[in-house]
Phi, psi and omega in degrees: 000128177285127187205141169235132182232114178274149175206169175103354178288170180166193180258126178225157176280154173307137184090351181278184184227152171217152170239118177270146176235149175226112181265128184252148176206157174086006177206171182279096187299318189282005172253002183250134165292139179247142184227148169248130174242163172217155177222116179267158178304129179078004181237160176281157177295136181231149176285128180261312185200156178216152179219137181291168188300325180266357178084010183275328183246140178222156169213158188220150168296147180303327184292342183241357180302135181086348181245324183251148176225125175263141177211167178215152175235099184293334177293333179255002182052046185224139172244145185237155170227106175275123184242116179243164178050048186294144181241156177305327180289353173279352180300125184183169165271128182256131183238145169254154184216143177249134177238134011268000184294339176060047174263138179243147171272179180276343177098156175225136185278130172243124178236124180246110186202146174265000000 
């Protein structure tokens, strides 16, 4: 079964950190680019970060550059999003996506609030 399962979300104070994980199964993980998206209340889903299949290339939305880091461990079929210096505007449901297989996870809630 093709599946992505996000975890690691939660409630943090502004300035805090979280690390999200996305565990993949049922497909060849190391041939897929992995992406993190987020969708905040009242906003459209946006691309946050992406990482190439071998982990050499990455890109980030301007809003998270310098604060978020995407990484992957192909031996564990897992992609991560390290989020530092979190802001209230980072509050959203975070989803992972695999390209080109175009598999989506169910999402994990991140809430940044004091």
